[in-house]
TORRO-286935 format. One line per field, with one value per atom (N, C-alpha, C, O): atom name; residue number from 1; residue in three letters; x, z, y. Coordinates in nm, 2 decimals, padded with zeros to 4 digits, m for minus. Layout:
N
atomo = c(CA  ...)
num = c(NUM  ...)
residuo = c(ALA  ...)
xx = c(X  ...)
zz = c(Z  ...)
yy = c(Y  ...)
END
This chain:
81
atomo = c(N  CA  C  O  N  CA  C  O  N  CA  C  O  N  CA  C  O  N  CA  C  O  N  CA  C  O  N  CA  C  O  N  CA  C  O  N  CA  C  O  N  CA  C  O  N  CA  C  O  N  CA  C  O  N  CA  C  O  N  CA  C  O  N  CA  C  O  N  CA  C  O  N  CA  C  O  N  CA  C  O  N  CA  C  O  N  CA  C  O  N  CA  C  O  N  CA  C  O  N  CA  C  O  N  CA  C  O  N  CA  C  O  N  CA  C  O  N  CA  C  O  N  CA  C  O  N  CA  C  O  N  CA  C  O  N  CA  C  O  N  CA  C  O  N  CA  C  O  N  CA  C  O  N  CA  C  O  N  CA  C  O  N  CA  C  O  N  CA  C  O  N  CA  C  O  N  CA  C  O  N  CA  C  O  N  CA  C  O  N  CA  C  O  N  CA  C  O  N  CA  C  O  N  CA  C  O  N  CA  C  O  N  CA  C  O  N  CA  C  O  N  CA  C  O  N  CA  C  O  N  CA  C  O  N  CA  C  O  N  CA  C  O  N  CA  C  O  N  CA  C  O  N  CA  C  O  N  CA  C  O  N  CA  C  O  N  CA  C  O  N  CA  C  O  N  CA  C  O  N  CA  C  O  N  CA  C  O  N  CA  C  O  N  CA  C  O  N  CA  C  O  N  CA  C  O  N  CA  C  O  N  CA  C  O  N  CA  C  O  N  CA  C  O  N  CA  C  O  N  CA  C  O  N  CA  C  O  N  CA  C  O  N  CA  C  O  N  CA  C  O  N  CA  C  O  N  CA  C  O  N  CA  C  O)
num = c(1  1  1  1  2  2  2  2  3  3  3  3  4  4  4  4  5  5  5  5  6  6  6  6  7  7  7  7  8  8  8  8  9  9  9  9  10  10  10  10  11  11  11  11  12  12  12  12  13  13  13  13  14  14  14  14  15  15  15  15  16  16  16  16  17  17  17  17  18  18  18  18  19  19  19  19  20  20  20  20  21  21  21  21  22  22  22  22  23  23  23  23  24  24  24  24  25  25  25  25  26  26  26  26  27  27  27  27  28  28  28  28  29  29  29  29  30  30  30  30  31  31  31  31  32  32  32  32  33  33  33  33  34  34  34  34  35  35  35  35  36  36  36  36  37  37  37  37  38  38  38  38  39  39  39  39  40  40  40  40  41  41  41  41  42  42  42  42  43  43  43  43  44  44  44  44  45  45  45  45  46  46  46  46  47  47  47  47  48  48  48  48  49  49  49  49  50  50  50  50  51  51  51  51  52  52  52  52  53  53  53  53  54  54  54  54  55  55  55  55  56  56  56  56  57  57  57  57  58  58  58  58  59  59  59  59  60  60  60  60  61  61  61  61  62  62  62  62  63  63  63  63  64  64  64  64  65  65  65  65  66  66  66  66  67  67  67  67  68  68  68  68  69  69  69  69  70  70  70  70  71  71  71  71  72  72  72  72  73  73  73  73  74  74  74  74  75  75  75  75  76  76  76  76  77  77  77  77  78  78  78  78  79  79  79  79  80  80  80  80  81  81  81  81)
residuo = c(MET  MET  MET  MET  VAL  VAL  VAL  VAL  GLU  GLU  GLU  GLU  MET  MET  MET  MET  ASP  ASP  ASP  ASP  SER  SER  SER  SER  HIS  HIS  HIS  HIS  HIS  HIS  HIS  HIS  ILE  ILE  ILE  ILE  ALA  ALA  ALA  ALA  LYS  LYS  LYS  LYS  ALA  ALA  ALA  ALA  LYS  LYS  LYS  LYS  ARG  ARG  ARG  ARG  LYS  LYS  LYS  LYS  VAL  VAL  VAL  VAL  TYR  TYR  TYR  TYR  ALA  ALA  ALA  ALA  GLN  GLN  GLN  GLN  PHE  PHE  PHE  PHE  PRO  PRO  PRO  PRO  GLU  GLU  GLU  GLU  LEU  LEU  LEU  LEU  LYS  LYS  LYS  LYS  GLY  GLY  GLY  GLY  THR  THR  THR  THR  GLU  GLU  GLU  GLU  PRO  PRO  PRO  PRO  GLU  GLU  GLU  GLU  ILE  ILE  ILE  ILE  SER  SER  SER  SER  THR  THR  THR  THR  ARG  ARG  ARG  ARG  PRO  PRO  PRO  PRO  THR  THR  THR  THR  PRO  PRO  PRO  PRO  GLY  GLY  GLY  GLY  LYS  LYS  LYS  LYS  ALA  ALA  ALA  ALA  ASN  ASN  ASN  ASN  SER  SER  SER  SER  GLU  GLU  GLU  GLU  LEU  LEU  LEU  LEU  LEU  LEU  LEU  LEU  ILE  ILE  ILE  ILE  LEU  LEU  LEU  LEU  THR  THR  THR  THR  PHE  PHE  PHE  PHE  LYS  LYS  LYS  LYS  ARG  ARG  ARG  ARG  GLU  GLU  GLU  GLU  LEU  LEU  LEU  LEU  PRO  PRO  PRO  PRO  LEU  LEU  LEU  LEU  PRO  PRO  PRO  PRO  GLY  GLY  GLY  GLY  GLY  GLY  GLY  GLY  GLY  GLY  GLY  GLY  SER  SER  SER  SER  LEU  LEU  LEU  LEU  THR  THR  THR  THR  ARG  ARG  ARG  ARG  VAL  VAL  VAL  VAL  VAL  VAL  VAL  VAL  ARG  ARG  ARG  ARG  ALA  ALA  ALA  ALA  THR  THR  THR  THR  VAL  VAL  VAL  VAL  ASN  ASN  ASN  ASN  GLN  GLN  GLN  GLN  ASP  ASP  ASP  ASP  GLY  GLY  GLY  GLY  GLU  GLU  GLU  GLU  VAL  VAL  VAL  VAL  VAL  VAL  VAL  VAL  LYS  LYS  LYS  LYS  ILE  ILE  ILE  ILE  THR  THR  THR  THR  SER  SER  SER  SER  SER  SER  SER  SER  ARG  ARG  ARG  ARG)
xx = c(m00.41  m00.47  m00.37  m00.28  m00.39  m00.30  m00.30  m00.41  m00.19  m00.18  m00.17  m00.07  m00.28  m00.29  m00.32  m00.42  m00.23  m00.27  m00.35  m00.37  m00.41  m00.50  m00.43  m00.50  m00.30  m00.23  m00.23  m00.25  m00.22  m00.22  m00.37  m00.38  m00.47  m00.60  m00.63  m00.70  m00.59  m00.61  m00.54  m00.60  m00.43  m00.35  m00.43  m00.44  m00.48  m00.56  m00.69  m00.73  m00.75  m00.87  m00.85  m00.93  m00.74  m00.70  m00.68  m00.72  m00.62  m00.59  m00.72  m00.74  m00.81  m00.95  m01.02  m01.08  m01.03  m01.10  m01.04  m01.12  m00.91  m00.85  m00.89  m00.92  m00.90  m00.94  m01.09  m01.14  m01.17  m01.31  m01.37  m01.42  m01.37  m01.42  m01.56  m01.60  m01.64  m01.79  m01.80  m01.91  m01.70  m01.70  m01.65  m01.65  m01.60  m01.55  m01.65  m01.77  m01.60  m01.69  m01.75  m01.81  m01.74  m01.79  m01.69  m01.57  m01.73  m01.65  m01.65  m01.75  m01.53  m01.52  m01.56  m01.54  m01.60  m01.61  m01.48  m01.42  m01.42  m01.28  m01.29  m01.35  m01.22  m01.21  m01.06  m00.98  m01.03  m00.90  m00.91  m01.02  m00.81  m00.80  m00.65  m00.56  m00.62  m00.48  m00.41  m00.47  m00.28  m00.20  m00.17  m00.11  m00.20  m00.17  m00.02  00.06  00.02  00.16  00.24  00.36  00.19  00.27  00.20  00.08  00.27  00.22  00.22  00.31  00.12  00.11  00.11  00.16  00.05  00.04  m00.10  m00.16  m00.15  m00.29  m00.29  m00.21  m00.39  m00.42  m00.55  m00.64  m00.55  m00.66  m00.74  m00.69  m00.87  m00.97  m01.06  m01.13  m01.06  m01.14  m01.25  m01.21  m01.38  m01.49  m01.57  m01.63  m01.58  m01.65  m01.78  m01.77  m01.90  m02.02  m02.10  m02.11  m02.15  m02.24  m02.34  m02.31  m02.46  m02.57  m02.56  m02.56  m02.54  m02.53  m02.65  m02.69  m02.70  m02.81  m02.77  m02.66  m02.86  m02.84  m02.92  m03.02  m02.88  m02.96  m03.10  m03.19  m03.14  m03.28  m03.36  m03.48  m03.31  m03.39  m03.36  m03.40  m03.28  m03.25  m03.13  m03.09  m03.07  m02.95  m02.86  m02.90  m02.74  m02.63  m02.56  m02.52  m02.53  m02.45  m02.31  m02.28  m02.22  m02.08  m02.01  m02.03  m01.94  m01.86  m01.71  m01.68  m01.63  m01.48  m01.42  m01.45  m01.33  m01.25  m01.10  m01.05  m01.04  m00.90  m00.83  m00.88  m00.72  m00.65  m00.52  m00.44  m00.49  m00.37  m00.29  m00.34  m00.16  m00.07  m00.03  m00.07  00.06  00.09  00.18  00.20  00.24  00.33  00.24  00.30  00.11  00.02  00.01  m00.04  00.07  00.07  m00.06  m00.10  m00.13  m00.24  m00.19  m00.12  m00.22  m00.17  m00.27  m00.23  m00.40  m00.50  m00.62  m00.67  m00.68  m00.81  m00.90  m00.86  m01.02  m01.12  m01.25  m01.28  m01.33  m01.46  m01.56  m01.53  m01.69  m01.80  m01.82  m01.76  m01.91  m01.94  m02.01  m02.05)
zz = c(m06.49  m06.45  m06.39  m06.32  m06.41  m06.37  m06.22  m06.16  m06.16  m06.01  m05.99  m06.01  m05.94  m05.92  m05.77  m05.72  m05.70  m05.56  m05.54  m05.64  m05.43  m05.40  m05.42  m05.45  m05.40  m05.42  m05.57  m05.59  m05.66  m05.80  m05.84  m05.92  m05.79  m05.82  m05.76  m05.82  m05.64  m05.57  m05.65  m05.66  m05.70  m05.77  m05.90  m05.94  m05.97  m06.09  m06.06  m06.13  m05.95  m05.91  m05.88  m05.92  m05.81  m05.78  m05.91  m05.92  m06.01  m06.13  m06.21  m06.26  m06.21  m06.27  m06.19  m06.26  m06.06  m05.98  m06.00  m05.99  m06.02  m06.04  m06.17  m06.18  m06.27  m06.41  m06.42  m06.50  m06.35  m06.36  m06.22  m06.17  m06.16  m06.02  m06.00  m05.88  m06.10  m06.09  m06.06  m06.02  m06.08  m06.06  m05.92  m05.88  m05.84  m05.71  m05.63  m05.61  m05.57  m05.49  m05.56  m05.50  m05.70  m05.78  m05.78  m05.81  m05.75  m05.75  m05.89  m05.95  m05.95  m06.08  m06.09  m06.00  m06.21  m06.24  m06.30  m06.38  m06.25  m06.29  m06.37  m06.34  m06.49  m06.57  m06.63  m06.61  m06.70  m06.76  m06.91  m06.95  m06.98  m07.12  m07.15  m07.09  m07.25  m07.29  m07.34  m07.41  m07.31  m07.37  m07.51  m07.53  m07.61  m07.74  m07.77  m07.72  m07.83  m07.86  m07.75  m07.77  m07.64  m07.52  m07.47  m07.42  m07.47  m07.42  m07.26  m07.20  m07.20  m07.06  m06.99  m06.88  m07.05  m07.00  m07.02  m07.12  m06.91  m06.92  m06.87  m06.80  m06.92  m06.88  m06.79  m06.81  m06.70  m06.61  m06.66  m06.69  m06.67  m06.72  m06.60  m06.55  m06.57  m06.46  m06.54  m06.60  m06.52  m06.59  m06.48  m06.39  m06.49  m06.39  m06.46  m06.58  m06.40  m06.46  m06.35  m06.24  m06.40  m06.31  m06.39  m06.49  m06.33  m06.39  m06.34  m06.22  m06.43  m06.39  m06.44  m06.55  m06.35  m06.39  m06.49  m06.48  m06.58  m06.67  m06.63  m06.57  m06.67  m06.63  m06.67  m06.60  m06.79  m06.84  m06.77  m06.81  m06.68  m06.61  m06.65  m06.59  m06.76  m06.81  m06.73  m06.63  m06.78  m06.72  m06.83  m06.94  m06.79  m06.88  m06.81  m06.69  m06.87  m06.82  m06.86  m06.98  m06.76  m06.79  m06.76  m06.66  m06.87  m06.86  m06.88  m06.99  m06.79  m06.80  m06.78  m06.69  m06.87  m06.87  m06.86  m06.94  m06.76  m06.74  m06.77  m06.71  m06.85  m06.88  m06.80  m06.81  m06.72  m06.63  m06.67  m06.69  m06.69  m06.72  m06.60  m06.48  m06.61  m06.50  m06.40  m06.29  m06.44  m06.35  m06.26  m06.18  m06.29  m06.22  m06.28  m06.21  m06.40  m06.46  m06.55  m06.62  m06.54  m06.62  m06.76  m06.78  m06.86  m06.99  m07.08  m07.19  m07.04  m07.13  m07.05  m06.96  m07.07  m07.01  m07.12  m07.19  m07.13  m07.23  m07.16  m07.05  m07.22  m07.16  m07.26  m07.38  m07.22  m07.30  m07.29  m07.21  m07.38  m07.38  m07.26  m07.24)
yy = c(m05.42  m05.30  m05.20  m05.25  m05.08  m04.97  m04.96  m04.96  m04.94  m04.92  m04.77  m04.71  m04.71  m04.57  m04.55  m04.60  m04.48  m04.46  m04.33  m04.26  m04.32  m04.21  m04.07  m03.97  m04.06  m03.94  m03.89  m03.77  m03.98  m03.95  m03.90  m03.81  m03.97  m03.93  m03.80  m03.71  m03.77  m03.64  m03.53  m03.42  m03.56  m03.46  m03.42  m03.30  m03.52  m03.50  m03.42  m03.33  m03.46  m03.39  m03.24  m03.15  m03.21  m03.07  m02.99  m02.87  m03.05  m02.98  m02.95  m02.84  m03.05  m03.03  m02.92  m02.83  m02.92  m02.83  m02.69  m02.59  m02.68  m02.54  m02.48  m02.36  m02.57  m02.52  m02.51  m02.42  m02.59  m02.58  m02.58  m02.68  m02.46  m02.45  m02.49  m02.52  m02.48  m02.52  m02.67  m02.71  m02.75  m02.89  m02.93  m03.05  m02.83  m02.86  m02.94  m02.90  m03.05  m03.13  m03.25  m03.34  m03.25  m03.36  m03.47  m03.45  m03.59  m03.71  m03.77  m03.78  m03.80  m03.85  m04.00  m04.08  m04.04  m04.18  m04.22  m04.15  m04.33  m04.37  m04.50  m04.60  m04.49  m04.60  m04.61  m04.52  m04.72  m04.73  m04.76  m04.81  m04.74  m04.78  m04.81  m04.75  m04.89  m04.92  m04.80  m04.72  m04.79  m04.68  m04.71  m04.82  m04.63  m04.66  m04.68  m04.59  m04.79  m04.81  m04.87  m04.89  m04.89  m04.94  m05.07  m05.06  m05.18  m05.30  m05.30  m05.24  m05.36  m05.37  m05.23  m05.22  m05.13  m05.00  m04.94  m04.96  m04.88  m04.83  m04.68  m04.63  m04.61  m04.47  m04.48  m04.56  m04.39  m04.37  m04.26  m04.15  m04.28  m04.17  m04.13  m04.22  m04.00  m03.95  m03.87  m03.77  m03.90  m03.83  m03.76  m03.83  m03.63  m03.55  m03.50  m03.45  m03.51  m03.46  m03.38  m03.42  m03.27  m03.19  m03.11  m03.06  m03.11  m03.03  m02.89  m02.86  m02.79  m02.65  m02.57  m02.58  m02.48  m02.39  m02.28  m02.23  m02.25  m02.14  m02.02  m02.04  m01.90  m01.78  m01.78  m01.73  m01.84  m01.84  m01.95  m01.96  m02.02  m02.12  m02.26  m02.36  m02.28  m02.41  m02.47  m02.41  m02.58  m02.63  m02.69  m02.71  m02.70  m02.75  m02.86  m02.84  m02.97  m03.08  m03.06  m03.07  m03.03  m03.01  m03.14  m03.20  m03.18  m03.31  m03.27  m03.21  m03.31  m03.29  m03.42  m03.50  m03.45  m03.58  m03.55  m03.48  m03.61  m03.60  m03.73  m03.84  m03.73  m03.85  m03.85  m03.75  m03.95  m03.96  m04.08  m04.19  m04.06  m04.17  m04.24  m04.21  m04.35  m04.43  m04.36  m04.41  m04.25  m04.17  m04.07  m04.00  m04.07  m03.98  m03.84  m03.75  m03.82  m03.69  m03.68  m03.77  m03.56  m03.54  m03.50  m03.40  m03.59  m03.57  m03.49  m03.44  m03.49  m03.43  m03.40  m03.48  m03.28  m03.25  m03.20  m03.11  m03.26  m03.21  m03.18  m03.24  m03.09  m03.06  m03.03  m03.00  m03.05  m03.02  m02.87  m02.80  m02.82  m02.68  m02.63  m02.52)
END
């Protein structure tokens, strides 16, 4: 399992909150997956979810996923519409 300290997780969260301010205060679900092509190496996946109100009275579930390598660098951020 990947050793990630709270500093790396906090750094990734700051980057997501800067890019998606509507998610500020949302705590991510944290999981891991193997790094493709590298033995004994894992990536950390932070998944942020929040229900956002729409002007017409509906709502939208915003999902943002940040992939963090073992050095604590955010290598990819994806989001739902």
